[in-house]
C-alpha positions as semicolon CSV with decimal commas, in nm:
position;residue;x (nm);y (nm);z (nm)
1;M;0,780;-1,560;2,184
2;A;0,431;-1,578;2,317
3;V;0,545;-1,721;2,641
4;E;0,795;-1,445;2,689
5;D;0,584;-1,152;2,559
6;Q;0,247;-1,265;2,724
7;P;0,016;-1,116;2,452
8;D;-0,367;-1,102;2,480
9;W;-0,395;-1,314;2,168
10;V;-0,163;-1,558;1,970
11;E;-0,197;-1,647;1,612
12;Q;-0,319;-1,990;1,512
13;R;-0,192;-2,198;1,240
14;A;-0,498;-2,089;1,035
15;D;-0,376;-1,733;1,061
16;L;-0,033;-1,822;0,929
17;E;-0,176;-2,018;0,643
18;Q;-0,410;-1,732;0,548
19;A;-0,114;-1,493;0,562
20;L;0,097;-1,703;0,332
21;R;-0,173;-1,789;0,074
22;A;-0,359;-1,448;0,051
23;S;-0,371;-1,361;-0,330
24;K;-0,269;-0,996;-0,271
25;N;0,061;-1,083;-0,112
26;D;0,353;-1,315;-0,244
27;P;0,487;-1,520;0,038
28;R;0,812;-1,573;-0,157
29;R;0,879;-1,196;-0,175
30;D;0,693;-1,065;0,139
31;T;0,804;-1,305;0,398
32;L;1,152;-1,345;0,557
33;A;1,273;-1,637;0,786
34;G;1,579;-1,658;0,989
35;F;1,723;-1,998;1,083
36;D;2,010;-2,089;1,318
37;G;2,296;-2,332;1,224
38;D;2,070;-2,627;1,321
39;G;1,783;-2,524;1,090
40;V;1,560;-2,400;1,380
41;L;1,341;-2,093;1,299
42;R;1,459;-1,804;1,517
43;A;1,310;-1,492;1,355
44;F;1,061;-1,398;1,104
45;G;0,910;-1,090;0,933
46;R;0,632;-1,032;0,684
47;V;0,464;-0,736;0,516
48;S;0,114;-0,716;0,359
49;M;-0,070;-0,456;0,155
50;N;-0,440;-0,431;0,022
51;A;-0,475;-0,373;-0,351
52;G;-0,489;-0,009;-0,441
53;S;-0,344;0,087;-0,106
54;S;-0,029;0,268;-0,003
55;L;-0,031;0,121;0,360
56;V;0,189;-0,152;0,424
57;H;0,155;-0,357;0,749
58;G;0,442;-0,545;0,919
59;A;0,444;-0,835;1,160
60;G;0,745;-1,020;1,274
61;G;0,947;-1,133;1,586
62;V;1,262;-1,282;1,730
63;D;1,310;-1,585;1,948
64;P;1,361;-1,434;2,311
65;A;1,694;-1,645;2,338
66;W;1,825;-1,458;2,017
67;R;1,726;-1,101;2,105
68;R;1,956;-0,811;2,164
69;R;2,170;-0,921;1,884
70;G;2,050;-0,679;1,622
71;I;1,840;-0,930;1,448
72;G;1,511;-0,757;1,513
73;G;1,659;-0,441;1,359
74;A;1,776;-0,626;1,060
75;V;1,448;-0,788;1,018
76;L;1,274;-0,438;1,053
77;A;1,496;-0,286;0,797
78;W;1,441;-0,561;0,554
79;Q;1,052;-0,520;0,589
80;A;1,091;-0,132;0,547
81;R;1,281;-0,200;0,213
82;R;1,027;-0,443;0,097
83;A;0,738;-0,216;0,194
84;A;0,884;0,060;-0,014
85;E;0,923;-0,186;-0,299
86;R;0,551;-0,291;-0,278
87;V;0,456;0,080;-0,294
88;R;0,684;0,156;-0,584
89;E;0,528;-0,140;-0,777
90;T;0,191;0,037;-0,751
91;G;0,346;0,357;-0,921
92;R;0,278;0,566;-0,607
93;T;0,522;0,829;-0,493
94;D;0,471;0,781;-0,116
95;G;0,347;0,529;0,126
96;I;0,338;0,424;0,500
97;F;0,486;0,116;0,685
98;R;0,275;0,046;0,977
99;N;0,332;-0,172;1,294
100;Y;0,116;-0,237;1,597
101;V;0,303;-0,297;1,924
102;E;0,163;-0,391;2,251
103;E;0,258;-0,132;2,528
104;R;0,373;-0,397;2,759
105;N;0,625;-0,545;2,519
106;P;0,951;-0,370;2,595
107;S;1,174;-0,532;2,333
108;H;0,931;-0,448;2,053
109;L;0,878;-0,091;2,193
110;A;1,261;-0,035;2,203
111;L;1,292;-0,164;1,838
112;M;1,022;0,068;1,694
113;T;1,144;0,363;1,904
114;A;1,495;0,319;1,777
115;S;1,371;0,329;1,427
116;R;1,249;0,635;1,241
117;S;0,892;0,543;1,305
118;T;0,659;0,777;1,510
119;I;0,361;0,709;1,708
120;V;0,036;0,789;1,539
121;R;-0,247;0,615;1,730
122;Y;-0,341;0,416;2,056
123;F;-0,581;0,126;2,060
124;T;-0,715;-0,004;2,406
125;E;-0,832;-0,346;2,498
126;M;-1,127;-0,348;2,736
127;T;-1,304;-0,618;2,941
128;R;-1,624;-0,644;3,133
129;P;-1,731;-0,911;3,391
130;L;-2,046;-1,082;3,285
131;D;-2,171;-1,136;3,651
132;Q;-2,261;-0,757;3,642
133;P;-2,613;-0,666;3,530
134;I;-2,636;-0,637;3,148
135;P;-2,868;-0,355;3,051
136;D;-3,193;-0,427;2,862
137;L;-3,170;-0,229;2,535
138;P;-3,436;-0,312;2,295
139;F;-3,399;-0,299;1,912
140;P;-3,628;-0,083;1,700
141;A;-3,939;-0,274;1,607
142;E;-3,881;-0,220;1,230
143;L;-3,558;-0,403;1,233
144;E;-3,496;-0,784;1,215
145;L;-3,222;-0,946;1,432
146;V;-3,038;-1,222;1,243
147;T;-2,729;-1,428;1,351
148;F;-2,471;-1,583;1,112
149;A;-2,590;-1,914;1,238
150;D;-2,937;-1,885;1,116
151;G;-2,864;-1,635;0,813
152;A;-2,644;-1,850;0,589
153;D;-2,923;-1,903;0,334
154;R;-2,990;-1,519;0,322
155;N;-2,619;-1,446;0,244
156;I;-2,583;-1,253;0,568
157;A;-2,211;-1,271;0,559
158;E;-2,191;-1,076;0,235
159;R;-2,436;-0,829;0,326
160;V;-2,271;-0,762;0,662
161;R;-1,946;-0,700;0,479
162;L;-2,103;-0,446;0,257
163;A;-2,245;-0,293;0,576
164;H;-1,890;-0,290;0,741
165;N;-1,708;-0,121;0,450
166;D;-1,998;0,149;0,448
167;A;-1,971;0,190;0,822
168;F;-1,600;0,199;0,861
169;Q;-1,524;0,419;0,559
170;D;-1,493;0,718;0,797
171;H;-1,272;0,526;1,048
172;W;-0,908;0,594;1,103
173;G;-0,676;0,331;0,921
174;S;-0,957;0,131;0,802
175;E;-0,960;-0,010;0,442
176;P;-1,243;-0,201;0,270
177;R;-1,256;-0,568;0,334
178;D;-1,250;-0,772;0,007
179;Q;-1,436;-1,105;-0,024
180;E;-1,117;-1,311;0,031
181;S;-1,026;-1,154;0,360
182;W;-1,377;-1,139;0,474
183;Q;-1,438;-1,504;0,408
184;F;-1,137;-1,584;0,630
185;T;-1,273;-1,366;0,896
186;V;-1,618;-1,547;0,912
187;S;-1,468;-1,896;0,879
188;H;-1,183;-1,856;1,122
189;P;-1,166;-2,134;1,374
190;E;-1,236;-1,881;1,665
191;F;-1,544;-1,717;1,492
192;R;-1,875;-1,774;1,663
193;D;-2,157;-1,763;1,424
194;D;-2,429;-1,790;1,689
195;W;-2,287;-1,471;1,878
196;S;-2,224;-1,278;1,558
197;L;-2,541;-1,047;1,466
198;G;-2,691;-0,850;1,198
199;L;-2,971;-0,585;1,211
200;V;-3,169;-0,596;0,888
201;D;-3,411;-0,337;0,741
202;P;-3,690;-0,568;0,596
203;L;-3,794;-0,288;0,353
204;T;-3,461;-0,284;0,177
205;G;-3,297;-0,603;0,281
206;E;-2,991;-0,393;0,398
207;V;-2,797;-0,479;0,708
208;V;-2,774;-0,151;0,889
209;A;-2,577;-0,268;1,195
210;Y;-2,374;-0,566;1,302
211;Q;-2,156;-0,728;1,559
212;L;-1,893;-1,000;1,478
213;A;-1,775;-1,216;1,768
214;S;-1,518;-1,478;1,858
215;F;-1,399;-1,715;2,137
216;D;-1,029;-1,786;2,182
217;P;-1,013;-2,111;2,380
218;D;-0,675;-2,007;2,519
219;S;-0,826;-1,694;2,673
220;P;-0,833;-1,850;3,025
221;E;-0,484;-1,908;3,015
222;L;-0,385;-1,572;2,840
223;L;-0,622;-1,349;3,034
224;G;-0,702;-1,529;3,345
225;H;-1,073;-1,556;3,243
226;S;-1,284;-1,694;2,949
227;E;-1,397;-1,424;2,719
228;G;-1,656;-1,367;2,439
229;Y;-1,478;-1,115;2,221
230;T;-1,644;-0,846;1,991
231;D;-1,426;-0,830;1,689
232;L;-1,624;-0,583;1,488
233;L;-1,919;-0,354;1,571
234;G;-2,058;-0,106;1,329
235;V;-2,355;0,101;1,223
236;R;-2,416;0,254;0,894
237;R;-2,409;0,629;0,902
238;K;-2,781;0,692;0,829
239;W;-2,873;0,471;1,113
240;R;-2,650;0,604;1,383
241;G;-2,781;0,787;1,684
242;R;-3,054;0,523;1,751
243;G;-2,880;0,307;2,014
244;L;-2,819;0,008;1,777
245;A;-2,458;-0,037;1,873
246;P;-2,504;-0,054;2,257
247;A;-2,812;-0,276;2,188
248;L;-2,608;-0,523;1,984
249;L;-2,336;-0,533;2,240
250;A;-2,582;-0,600;2,528
251;E;-2,730;-0,874;2,315
252;A;-2,373;-1,027;2,250
253;M;-2,314;-1,002;2,627
254;R;-2,617;-1,204;2,704
255;R;-2,513;-1,480;2,457
256;Y;-2,163;-1,480;2,596
257;R;-2,298;-1,525;2,947
258;A;-2,553;-1,794;2,846
259;A;-2,241;-1,982;2,685
260;G;-2,063;-1,974;3,015
261;M;-1,810;-1,699;2,948
262;D;-1,671;-1,511;3,232
263;N;-1,621;-1,162;3,063
264;A;-1,675;-0,976;2,745
265;G;-1,400;-0,819;2,569
266;L;-1,319;-0,578;2,275
267;G;-1,068;-0,336;2,133
268;V;-1,125;0,033;2,057
269;D;-0,941;0,317;1,880
270;T;-0,886;0,545;2,176
271;E;-0,921;0,853;1,969
272;N;-1,237;0,734;1,766
273;P;-1,434;1,058;1,718
274;S;-1,761;0,862;1,743
275;G;-1,728;0,843;2,114
276;A;-1,699;0,465;2,116
277;L;-1,450;0,454;2,420
278;G;-1,710;0,651;2,629
279;L;-1,985;0,406;2,514
280;Y;-1,805;0,108;2,619
281;E;-1,710;0,266;2,949
282;R;-2,076;0,336;3,010
283;M;-2,144;-0,027;2,932
284;G;-1,921;-0,128;3,210
285;F;-1,590;-0,219;3,017
286;V;-1,268;-0,107;3,174
287;P;-0,918;-0,100;3,010
288;T;-0,673;-0,366;3,030
289;Q;-0,391;-0,284;2,812
290;R;-0,299;-0,064;2,501
291;S;-0,149;-0,113;2,160
292;I;0,064;0,165;2,000
293;V;0,069;0,218;1,632
294;F;0,385;0,321;1,467
295;D;0,415;0,469;1,112
296;L;0,733;0,493;0,896
297;P;0,686;0,722;0,598
298;L;0,816;0,552;0,283
299;D;1,004;0,703;-0,011
300;P;0,963;0,449;-0,288
301;A;1,212;0,637;-0,498
302;I;1,485;0,530;-0,253
303;D;1,611;0,174;-0,298
């Protein structure tokens, strides 16, 4: 599927293993696999939902040689039914089945457009060549810069998780990260602890802003350039407006460049009211492609 669809990022085995063993989802009930007569896997679908949520996420696909036979529609219908079951099991009376689709994937777009799902959001991938000058943006003198590489003994990972949940509580579509999912994020094979940063207030020990980064070794083949990628960038509300986000981004770009990366990359909610898109554009980032978010309202009362 990746060869045909040319996504910006391809799941690793570790991502699949995490999806199948996550305690909040049962792979025996939340995963569907379709095999041909020779036992070759040709299609799959899965759903996932966080504890206490009514939002169910979908993922799936069909072998390109087996598309246009109605298999994708059948997988999607199963996912929607299972999503409704998951919501019903929580005792809630309504829910949402959500899918993210790359805009340049025509078969996936056609499938979602043919369903009753509607477009609710756009996310934009952006990149910036690192041979351009990187702005010198100092950090406030009262804050301490710590990397994940040198902050293990200070429990930086957990303190950043708490900062992230606080910073993103007002972001569209964001749900709190539990320790299980967060541990997977910071131990993922592509995670770079030397590029991942936290700004600490020494008076309280609180992480007030952070930047998490990764490197996909397949990025030269997928994107045409090597890329240090900012996965998460956040600032606690009371510390906003002090230039912490652009300063962290500039520091990350310096680290990417020192490691030999060609570009810096990130993704942004196009409609984020914080003005993140404008910030990134001012920092020299340009759009490369978009993902479209489709929502399907669920009625758990209907089987």
